[in-house]
GUFI-170361 format. One record per residue (C-alpha): residue in three letters; z, y, x. Coordinates in steps of 0.5 Angstrom, whole numbers, plus 500, padded with zeros to 3 digits. Layout:
GUFI-170361
ALA, Z, Y, X
...
***
This chain:
GUFI-170361
MET, 693, 603, 366
ALA, 696, 609, 369
SER, 696, 616, 366
ALA, 693, 621, 370
THR, 695, 627, 367
ASN, 702, 625, 364
GLU, 709, 624, 367
ILE, 713, 618, 367
ALA, 717, 617, 360
HIS, 721, 611, 361
ASP, 721, 606, 367
PHE, 721, 599, 365
SER, 721, 597, 373
PRO, 719, 592, 376
PHE, 716, 590, 369
PHE, 711, 597, 367
LEU, 712, 604, 366
ILE, 711, 608, 359
TYR, 708, 615, 360
LYS, 709, 621, 356
ASP, 702, 620, 352
ASN, 704, 613, 351
THR, 699, 610, 356
VAL, 703, 603, 358
GLU, 702, 601, 366
THR, 704, 594, 368
LEU, 706, 594, 375
ASN, 703, 587, 376
PRO, 696, 586, 374
PRO, 695, 584, 367
PRO, 691, 577, 366
PRO, 684, 578, 364
HIS, 683, 577, 357
ALA, 680, 570, 356
PRO, 674, 569, 350
PRO, 675, 563, 345
SER, 672, 556, 347
PRO, 668, 554, 340
SER, 665, 550, 343
ASP, 670, 546, 348
PRO, 670, 538, 347
ASN, 677, 538, 348
THR, 680, 543, 344
ALA, 676, 548, 341
SER, 678, 556, 339
LYS, 676, 562, 336
ASP, 679, 569, 334
ILE, 681, 570, 326
THR, 683, 576, 322
ILE, 690, 575, 318
SER, 690, 582, 315
PRO, 688, 589, 317
SER, 694, 590, 323
THR, 694, 583, 325
THR, 688, 578, 329
ALA, 689, 571, 332
ARG, 687, 566, 336
ILE, 687, 559, 333
TYR, 686, 552, 336
LEU, 684, 545, 334
PRO, 684, 538, 339
LYS, 678, 534, 337
PRO, 676, 529, 335
THR, 679, 530, 328
THR, 678, 528, 321
THR, 680, 531, 314
GLN, 684, 524, 314
ASN, 688, 525, 320
LYS, 692, 532, 319
LEU, 695, 535, 324
PRO, 702, 539, 326
ILE, 701, 546, 326
LEU, 705, 551, 331
LEU, 705, 558, 330
TYR, 705, 561, 337
PHE, 708, 568, 339
HIS, 707, 571, 346
GLY, 712, 574, 350
GLY, 712, 581, 354
GLY, 718, 586, 352
PHE, 714, 588, 345
CYS, 710, 593, 350
VAL, 705, 588, 354
GLY, 702, 581, 353
SER, 697, 579, 348
ALA, 695, 572, 345
PHE, 687, 573, 348
ALA, 690, 574, 355
ALA, 687, 569, 360
ASP, 694, 566, 362
THR, 697, 565, 354
HIS, 690, 562, 352
ARG, 690, 557, 358
PHE, 698, 555, 356
ILE, 696, 555, 348
THR, 690, 551, 350
THR, 694, 546, 353
LEU, 700, 545, 349
SER, 695, 544, 343
SER, 690, 539, 347
LEU, 697, 535, 349
SER, 700, 535, 343
ASN, 695, 534, 337
CYS, 697, 540, 333
ILE, 693, 546, 331
ALA, 695, 552, 334
ILE, 695, 560, 332
SER, 697, 565, 337
VAL, 698, 571, 334
GLU, 696, 578, 336
TYR, 701, 583, 334
ARG, 703, 590, 334
LEU, 706, 593, 340
ALA, 710, 599, 342
PRO, 710, 605, 344
LYS, 704, 605, 339
HIS, 708, 601, 334
PHE, 715, 601, 335
LEU, 719, 594, 332
PRO, 720, 592, 326
ALA, 712, 592, 326
ALA, 711, 586, 331
TYR, 716, 583, 326
ASP, 713, 585, 319
ASP, 706, 582, 323
CYS, 709, 575, 325
TRP, 712, 574, 318
SER, 705, 575, 315
ALA, 702, 570, 320
LEU, 707, 565, 317
GLN, 705, 567, 310
TRP, 698, 566, 311
VAL, 699, 560, 314
ALA, 703, 557, 309
SER, 698, 559, 304
HIS, 693, 555, 306
SER, 697, 549, 303
SER, 695, 551, 296
SER, 690, 546, 293
VAL, 685, 552, 292
ALA, 685, 553, 299
LYS, 684, 546, 300
GLU, 678, 545, 296
GLY, 675, 551, 299
GLY, 677, 557, 296
GLY, 677, 561, 302
GLY, 681, 561, 308
GLU, 681, 558, 315
PRO, 678, 551, 314
TRP, 681, 549, 321
LEU, 687, 550, 318
SER, 686, 548, 310
ASP, 682, 542, 312
HIS, 686, 539, 318
GLY, 693, 542, 317
ASP, 699, 538, 315
PHE, 703, 543, 311
THR, 709, 538, 312
ARG, 710, 539, 320
VAL, 709, 547, 321
PHE, 713, 550, 327
ILE, 713, 557, 330
ALA, 714, 558, 337
GLY, 715, 564, 343
ASP, 717, 566, 349
SER, 721, 572, 352
ALA, 720, 577, 347
GLY, 716, 572, 342
GLY, 722, 568, 343
ASN, 727, 573, 340
ILE, 721, 573, 334
ALA, 722, 566, 333
HIS, 729, 566, 332
ASN, 728, 572, 327
ILE, 722, 569, 323
ALA, 727, 562, 323
MET, 732, 566, 320
LYS, 728, 571, 315
ALA, 725, 564, 312
GLY, 732, 562, 311
ARG, 733, 567, 307
GLU, 727, 567, 303
ASN, 721, 563, 300
LEU, 714, 561, 303
PRO, 708, 560, 299
ASN, 707, 554, 296
GLY, 714, 551, 298
VAL, 712, 551, 306
ARG, 718, 550, 310
ILE, 719, 551, 318
LEU, 720, 544, 321
GLY, 722, 546, 328
ALA, 722, 553, 332
ILE, 722, 553, 339
ALA, 725, 559, 343
SER, 723, 559, 350
HIS, 727, 564, 354
PRO, 728, 569, 349
TYR, 729, 576, 350
PHE, 737, 577, 347
TRP, 741, 582, 349
ASN, 748, 585, 347
SER, 752, 592, 349
SER, 757, 588, 353
PRO, 756, 584, 360
ILE, 757, 577, 360
GLY, 758, 572, 365
SER, 755, 574, 372
ASP, 753, 581, 369
PRO, 754, 587, 373
VAL, 760, 590, 370
VAL, 758, 597, 371
GLY, 752, 601, 369
HIS, 750, 595, 363
GLU, 747, 601, 359
ASN, 742, 602, 364
ARG, 739, 596, 365
VAL, 733, 594, 364
GLY, 734, 589, 358
SER, 738, 595, 354
ARG, 734, 601, 356
LEU, 728, 597, 353
TRP, 731, 595, 347
MET, 733, 602, 345
PHE, 726, 605, 347
ILE, 722, 600, 343
HIS, 726, 599, 336
PRO, 729, 606, 336
SER, 731, 606, 328
CYS, 735, 599, 330
PRO, 741, 600, 325
GLY, 745, 596, 330
GLY, 743, 598, 337
LEU, 744, 593, 342
ASP, 748, 589, 337
ASP, 744, 588, 332
PRO, 742, 582, 329
VAL, 735, 581, 332
ILE, 737, 582, 338
ASN, 744, 580, 339
PRO, 745, 574, 334
TRP, 752, 572, 335
GLY, 755, 579, 335
PRO, 759, 581, 330
GLY, 757, 582, 324
ALA, 751, 578, 325
PRO, 749, 573, 319
SER, 751, 566, 321
LEU, 746, 562, 324
ALA, 748, 556, 319
GLY, 742, 559, 315
LEU, 736, 558, 320
GLY, 731, 556, 316
CYS, 729, 549, 320
SER, 730, 543, 321
ARG, 730, 543, 329
LEU, 731, 548, 334
LEU, 729, 547, 342
VAL, 732, 553, 346
CYS, 728, 553, 353
VAL, 732, 556, 359
ALA, 731, 558, 366
GLU, 736, 557, 371
LYS, 733, 563, 375
ASP, 732, 567, 369
THR, 737, 574, 368
LEU, 737, 572, 361
ARG, 739, 565, 362
GLU, 747, 566, 360
ARG, 745, 570, 353
ASN, 740, 564, 351
LEU, 745, 559, 353
ARG, 750, 563, 349
TYR, 745, 563, 343
TYR, 744, 555, 344
GLU, 752, 554, 343
ALA, 753, 560, 338
VAL, 748, 555, 334
LYS, 752, 549, 335
GLU, 758, 552, 333
SER, 755, 555, 327
GLY, 755, 549, 322
TRP, 748, 549, 322
ARG, 745, 542, 319
GLY, 739, 542, 323
GLU, 738, 539, 330
VAL, 739, 543, 337
GLU, 736, 542, 344
LEU, 737, 545, 350
TYR, 732, 544, 356
GLU, 734, 548, 362
ALA, 728, 548, 368
LYS, 732, 548, 375
GLY, 729, 553, 380
LYS, 725, 556, 375
GLY, 725, 564, 374
HIS, 723, 567, 366
VAL, 717, 565, 363
PHE, 715, 561, 369
HIS, 711, 555, 364
ILE, 706, 562, 363
ALA, 706, 565, 370
GLU, 705, 558, 374
PRO, 699, 554, 372
GLU, 702, 548, 375
SER, 708, 548, 371
GLU, 705, 548, 364
LYS, 704, 540, 363
PRO, 711, 539, 363
LEU, 714, 544, 359
SER, 708, 542, 354
GLY, 711, 535, 354
LEU, 717, 538, 352
PHE, 714, 542, 347
LEU, 710, 536, 345
GLU, 716, 532, 343
LEU, 719, 537, 338
LEU, 712, 537, 335
SER, 711, 530, 334
TRP, 718, 528, 331
PRO, 720, 524, 327
TYR, 712, 522, 327
LEU, 713, 520, 335
THR, 711, 513, 334
GLN, 706, 513, 329
ILE, 702, 519, 331
LEU, 702, 520, 340
PRO, 698, 516, 344
ALA, 699, 511, 349
SER, 696, 515, 355
LEU, 700, 521, 352
ASP, 707, 518, 351
SER, 706, 515, 358
LEU, 705, 523, 360
LEU, 711, 525, 357
ARG, 715, 519, 361
LEU, 712, 521, 367
ASN, 714, 529, 366
HIS, 721, 527, 364
ARG, 722, 521, 370
SER, 718, 527, 375
GLY, 723, 532, 372
SER, 729, 532, 377
VAL, 727, 540, 375
TRP, 730, 539, 368
ALA, 736, 538, 366
ILE, 737, 535, 359
ARG, 743, 537, 354
GLN, 742, 535, 347
GLU, 746, 536, 340
ALA, 744, 531, 334
ARG, 747, 533, 328
PRO, 745, 531, 320
PRO, 738, 532, 318
GLY, 736, 537, 313
HIS, 733, 543, 311
PHE, 736, 549, 311
***
């Protein structure tokens, strides 16, 4: 909401304004918050507390049994690290659809936002959320020793995935890199990561960027605002993962990576550069690229009719390599339909030898 008494401190039009009292005003009406649906007959959801600074919404598709273990997806919403919410109606709708179609347990993380909490607060919250998920794989948790029973009773900890869009896609990348350097509780590993329209940037124009005024573009000014203590500025590895001095992307701590881009997204060329950099790094995993023709940034969140095709793409990753064992015939048909009707989709794939890290 707008501040009645303060001047504008930072203008990030056409997205949002930040006033001198740190009030954030979104320039498009934000979606209302949606309540969880614990009694939904198809996909139940409820709100949970992960830590004093972090909450989340967890989704459980039905019907479920303790014998049929489900993939686990940890999801990070977008919003430029300043706006957005795991509890927003558009995010809730998308994650409900995704959980139902892919038959996975989804946890949508409510991480801390700037300007109240500058980066790296969001990274810290999301890493803590992943550690919290992994902690449920212990025998103590599975035998009723505390924690979240939807995870400990129904989760398959050999199929843990992370995903995010925009700022959340940036988070997913950085969490995967950290997982390549640090162990998770109980030996849990990330099987796959999904970076959807990830917010990456750098200090120099690339591709079709304007040659003049790059430092004044929203992508440049936003990063310097939300992470004022960032040692590398616009070329720090957390925002420019292919830049000079960045750690090798061969260190990604997952076995599969799906990079989703949109043809009309201003981040498209950097997303493609990221995809190519992963391929060139010698990473031993499998990377795939999906491009939505004629679409803009995070269209799958803003356009409800676009949810099912993208959910179908996510489903393919979440189900691998268990596609024939766990995918019902009806969802298999839906997936084929999505690809057949996907004249809007250009699909490129680069396969590499399987293997963790």
